[in-house]
N, C-alpha and C positions, 0 to 999 in steps of 0.2 A: 165564900166560894170567891171570886181571885175578884180587886176590887177594879184590875185591869182589863178597858177596852181594846174594842179593835180587834175582833178576831174577824167578826163579819156573822156574825147569828141574825142580824134581823135583814142581808142580804138569801142567809138563806132560807128564813125565813117567808120571805115574800115571793119567792122564789120557787117552793115546793107549793107553798098555796094556791098558785096563781098554774101552775103546772100540772097541782091534780084539780081546779076545777076545767083543766085544756083537754083532759083527758075521761073526761065525763064524773070525775068522786064530786061528790056536795061538802066544800073544803068551807070551811071558814080561816078568821089570823083573829086572835084574841091580843093585843095589843098590852103587857102588861107593862110595859118600859114606864117611869116616868118619863123620862124622853121623849117615849112619844114616835119614835123614826120608821114604825111602821106605817105607825095614821101616817105622816109627812110624807109618804111617799106613793098610798095611795088615797087620800082625802081624794082626787080630781079624779077616780073616778069612777062614772055615770054608773056602778055598777055595788058601788064604796060601801052603801046600806046595805049589805046583803051578806057583804064576806069581811067586813073590815068592823071589829070589835070592840071602841077602848075598856079597856076594864084594869083592874087591882087584886094581886093576894089574896086581899080579903074573901073579894069576888067569884072568884075561880071552880067553886065547889057550885053555885045554885049556876052558874054560864054552862058548867057542861052539862049538868042535868036540862039544862031550859037547853042546849042541843039536841039533846037526845030526842027532847020530845017534839021537836022538830027536822027527825030527822035526820039533820048532819052526818055525814059520815066519818070528816076527819074531824078533829080540833086542832089544831096549830095554834102555840101558845110565844110568844116571844115574852123573853122571863128579862125580869130586871139584875141589872151585876152589883145590883145588892138593896140592902139588907140582904147577906143570908137567907132569915127567917122566912120573909119574901120568897122566897128562887123555893125554898124546901116547901113553900105551900103547890108550887106550880109543880115539884116534880113527883109531890101526893098523887096528883088528878092526871096526871100521866099512863098511857101508855106503854109509854116511850121515850126515853131523853134525848137528843141528843148536840153528844160535846161538841162544842165549834172551837176547830183551837188551827192557827196559823203553826207554819213549819219553823217555830222556830224558838229556841233557847223557855224562852219567859213562857211560852203561849205551852207547850209539852208541858211544864211544870206547873202551873196553872191549870191543863184539861186533867192530872192526878186527881186533885183537891175534889176537881165537879165531880170523879169519878167516888171518888169516897162519897160523898152526900147521894149522891145517885144507890150505891150498895147500898147506907147505911140505913134507905129509907127503904129499902127491897124491893128497886124499880129495875126495869131491864133497860138499858145505855146501848149506845151507841157513838162511840166519835168520826165528827166528819173533820178531813182534811181542807183545809180554806184556802186564800190565797196563791194556790202553790203556781211557782212556775214550770208555764206548759215544759214540754215533753222534747225535745228535738232526734228527727229521726229519726223514731220508737224509743229511744230512748228517757228512761225519767232522769234530771236532778238530782245530783246525789243525795241533796237537801231534803230532796222528797225523801226519799227514800230513806235516808237514816233517822228522819220522823218518822218513817209507818217505822220500822223497826226498832226505836224507845219504845211506842206504842203497843207495841205485844205483849210486854209486861205488865197495863194498865188494869190489869183485869176488864176491859170490857172488851170491846171486836170492834175496829175499825173499819169503817164502808168501806166497797175496795171499790168504790169512787170517789176524786179527789176535784175537788170546784178548784180552776186555774184560775191567777192573778188576768183578767181579762178589762178591760176600760167598756165592752159592753156594758158591762152593770150596772155603771154609772149610766150610758145613756137612756140603761133602759131607764132605772128609777128617774131623773131627768124627767123625763114620758107620763109620770107611774103605769109603766111595766113594766114585765116581767124579757128578762130576754128570750123567751120562745113569743113572744109577741114582738118581739127589735129583727131579731133573724131567726128564726126558725129553726133552718136549716146549718145552722152555725157551731162551734164548736159547742161554745159552751151553753149552748140548749140542751146540746145532743145529754151536756154531762149532769144539766141537770136534770130533763127524762130519764137519765139513767140509777142518778141516784134518787130519784122521787119512785120509782120500779122496786126498788135494793129495799128504802123505806117502808113499802107498803106491804110487799110481802112478806119482812118480818115484823110488821102488825099486823100478818095475819100469820102469822108464822110458820112462815113459807119459808122461806133468805135461808143460807144457809151461814155457817160462819165463814166468812173474808178469811180467806188462806197466805195473801200477802201479795207484794209489789210482782208485777205490772197490774195495774187497777181492768179487773175484769170487767166485761159490758153486765149492763141489767138488765133484765127479761124486761117487756115494757106491759104482759100482759096481763092486767091489775083483779080481774076479778070479784065480785059482790056479791057479799051476803048482807047486808043496810046494814050493821052495826056502829054505831059512833068510836070510835077512838079515838085520843089525846095525844098527842106529838106535841114533847117537850122541846125550845132552843135555849141548851144554858150557854148563860158566858161561862167560856173559860179564863178569861183571857181579859 
């Protein structure tokens, strides 16, 4: 697994967890990264004890079992960047692995390595483009389009929703909140909702394979069947 950080997996993990809870899904976040970035963001929340678990790779399997017994519908794991053995333990317990990457050459190269680990362990995966430049006048920036096209050959689908580089993410983290809680009608909140909708449907076996840019909207109809699902955020860069 790539040792280079900065892809924004904690940003994705925290916002997806809080988006899921806002939409009525019983979701929790497991911070398995020794950096404890997710814990730093969420520790100030009133419900922190019920939404956040500090853990390690060795404790992930018993944690998934405990979550299932407690009726948790979605467990999101924020993985460490290294060692690869710890990342692999998170992949093994996940129903779906999100490989988070920025649209840069080094991030995309690292994403290929993450895909290899996911496939070697026989898990389902999805690549999420993060920190993309916003579209202008309805047109995607060339760098985002090139990244999307390059990832077509990565042997995993690319999420049809890209998260953009927006100051509101840092503003939200400074207040222990998600972008949905800062500006529910803002562009960042809409992107997170759409990404969560796509991820949730893929976990339920309902998502259709993405066909390419421009990124289509996701359906917010979540549905319920009571099954616990584990979502793993992989560092790709």
